[in-house]
N, C-alpha and C positions, 0 to 999 in steps of 0.2 A: 445168436439165435434170431431167427426171423420173427417179426411180429405176427400174431395170429389174427385172422380176420374174425371180427365179432360184432358187437353192438357198435353203433356209430360213436365216434369221439368228436369233440369240437376243437377246432384249430383257428389260429389267426393267420391270415395271408391276404395281401393286396387290400388291406382295409376292411376285410370281410370276416365274419364269424362263419366258418364252414363246418357243418356236421357231415362227417364222412364215414361210411362203412368200410372204406379202404384205409388202412393205416398210412399216415402221411409223415414224412420226416420233418415235422414242425412241432413247436411247443404247443401243448394242449392248453385249453382254457375251459372254464366252467361258468354257468350261470348267465350267459349272454344270449340275447335273441339271435336266432340263426338267420343269416342272409342267404346262404346257399346250402343245399343238401345234395350230397353225393351218395347214390345208392348202387348196390350191386344188383344185376339182373340181366336178363337176355334182351337183345336189341334186334328187332325184326326190320330188315332192310327192304322188305317188299314195299313198292310204291315210292321209294326214295330215288330221286334223280341225282346221280353223282357227277360232279365235274372236277377234274384234276386242276387244282389251282396252285400247287406248290412245287411241281416238278414236271419234267417231260420225259418222253421215251419210256424206258423200262425202270427208271429210277424214281418211282412214285412211292414216297414214304407216308404220305397223308392224303386221303381223299375226303372231300366234303360233299355232302348231299343234302337235299332239301325234300321234305315231305310235308304233310298236313300238320301244322303247328309244331314242327320239330326240325332240327338240323342234326345230321348224323356225321360224326367224325370217324373215319375208318383208318386205323393204323394196322400194321402187320400183326401186332400183339394184342390189340384190343379194339373194341368199337364203343363209342360213347354217343349217347343220345341227349341232345340239349333241347329242352322245351322252350318254345317261344312264348309260352303263356304262364309258366310257373318257374320258380327258382330251384329246379331239380335237374340234376344230371344223372343219367343211368349209365353205368359202366359194365360192359360185358367183357370180362377178362378170362373167360373160361378156357382160352387157348394157351395160357401160360401159367406157370407157377412161380415166376420171377416177380415177387411182390415189390422188390426195390424198383424194378423197371416200370411196373404198373404205376407205382406212386410217382415216379419221375414224369411219366407221360401225363398223369392226371394233374399234378400241381404245376408243372412247367409248360404244358401245352394245352390241355383241355380247359382248365380254368381261365387262362388268358384268352382263349378263343371264345369262351362264354362271355367274358367281359366285353370283348369286341362285338359280339353279337348283340349285346345290350346297348351298344352305342358309345363305349369308351374307346379312346385311342390308347392302344397298348403297344409299346415299342419293344422289339428285341434289343434290349439295352441294359447296361449296368449303370448305376448312378451313385455318385458320392457328393458329400457336402464339404466345401472348402472351409478352412478355418474362418474365413470371412462370413460364412453362413450361406453363401450362394451355392447353387446345386448345378452339377454338370452331369449330363447323361451321355454315355458312350455307345454308339452304334457301329456296326461294321460287319463285314462278311465273317462267316464261321472261320475260326482260327486266327483272326486278327488280334485277339488278346483282350477282349472286353472284360472277362472275368479276372484275368491276370492284372490288368490295369486297375480295376476296381479294388481288388485285394491289396495290391501294392500301395495304392494311395491311402487305403484305410489303415495300413500298418505304419504310416508316417504322419498321422494326425488328422487325416480327413475323415469325416463321418460316413459310415456305410448307410446307403439308402436301399439299393436293390441290385440284384444280379440277374441278368438275362431277360427279365420281363419287367418293364416299367409301366404301371398304370398311370395315365395322365387324366386329370380332372380339370375341366375348364372352369375358371372363376372369373369374377368381374375384373380382376387385375391381370389375368394371364392364364397360366397352366400350373397346377400343382402336381408333383410326383407323390404318389402314395407308396410308402414303404412296402416292399414285397414280403419278405420273411427272412429271418436270420440264416445266413449261410451262402456259400458260393460253390461252384463246381469247377474243379481244377485238375489239370493233368499232373502227372507225377513230377515233372521238371519244375513246374510252378510251385507245387506244394513244397518240394525240397528247398527251393530258393527263398520262398516268402514265409511259409508257415511250417517249418520243419518239425516243430514240437507239438503240433496240434493233431488230435486224432481225426481220422477220416473214414468214410464209408463208401463203398462202390455204389454208383448210381444203378448198376445192373450187374448181373452175373458176368464177370470177365470184362467189365467196362474199364476203359482207360481213365476216365474222369471219376473223381471221388468228390463227395460232399464234405466241405470243411466249414466250420464256423470261425471266422477270423476275429480279430480284436474289434468288438462292437461297442466299446465304452462310449464312443461319441455317435452311436447310430441314431438316426432319426426315428422317432416313435410316433410321428404324425405327419400328415401331408405338408410338403415344403415346396415353395415356389421354384420352378425350373428357370434357370438363368441362361443356360447354354447347352446346345447339342453339339457333340464332337463325333465326326465320323473318323474312325481310326484308319489311317492310310497305310502307305507302304513303309518298309524298313529302309529309312534313309535319314538324312540330316533333319534335325528338329526344325520344322517349319509349319506355318499356318496359312490356309487359304480360306477366305470368306466366300461362302456359297451365295449365289443369286437366289432370289425367291423361287424361281422355277426349279433350279437345281436342288434347293433345300426341300421343296415339296416332294419332288421325285424321290429324294433320298429317304425322307421320313415315311413315305408310302411303301417304299421297297423294304424298309426295315421294321415294318409293323406286323402285328397279328391282324389279319383282315378276315372278318366274317360278318354277315348281316343276316337278319331273320328271313330275308328273301333274296334269292340269287341276283335278281335284276337290280337290286338297290346296292349291291356290294361295291361296285366301282365308284359310284357317286359318294357313298358314305366314306370310303377310304380317302378319296381325293379331298373331300371337304374337311375331314378331321386333320389330315396332313397339312393342308394349306393354312388352316387356322393356326396350327402350331408354328408353322414357318413364318407367319406374319407376326407372331408374338415373341418368338425366341430366336436369337441369332444362331446360325448353324455354320460350323467350321469343319474343314478337313484338316486333320493334324497328322503329319508324317513324323516319325521318330525312330531312332535306331532301337532294335529289340535287344537291349542289354539290361541286365539287372540293376546296374548303377544309374540308369537314365531317369528313374522316376522322380527323384528330387528336382532335377532340371525340368521335367515335364510338369510337375506341380507348380513350379515358379512360372513357367510359360503359361499355364492355364490361369493362374492368379492374375497375371498381367492382362490376359484376354478378358477377364471378368470385370476389370476396372473401367 
């Protein structure tokens, strides 16, 4: 049975307490000061200047627009209004009754964009913590296996930190990864190979990917220092290539959620955040064969890179 939309509930995600009128696939919490409020309502796009920043041609899945004291995100299924002055997001999902997909867009896309608008660097990345305590974030193009790699390593003794969206907070010592929320999104083949006994739930009606909560016994429950960023490369022999500073900056910018309160400051903000991380944390490209038995070797390879 689908959750019913009612009074706001509070949830933990990305180090925030979120009060949401839209049911989210997250553990609920009570009695904590709210950091972000998500409301249902209508969004008027009059006076909003839209610029396509995520795709070209006819394949536009997300448009971003700027108006007075607000940024508007327009998906095919919903429109979200982000205030530049208050911690409130208004979601207009009147065009769909697929609450699972609405929840996915809100928690996996809208909230990370809101964090980016507020000045955080948020990577399209999964992250795990090695037995040594050091943290690795995985970036890569869609389909390269970020969630699969994160899940596989978490099943062989690495601690789970985040799947798909990593909020990074700059500290005096470097950059910390803030744990996102429990759960990963996996295709059927990965679920069957890695977590066959765990229940799952579709991300949307008819979606190929399902949400699963893997072994989280060693999951991080507070911000942890980031030690390494790995871009997942091609299906080939296990090998590592160290990126130059310029290549690392471009890679991090390319794999980030990018949004600013004003359109004209977007490029500068994205470049500065990416370059600061590239200066602090080594970035590698790692190629490895896409076989289910490769992950212990990959874990050993990454442990060596962390020393």
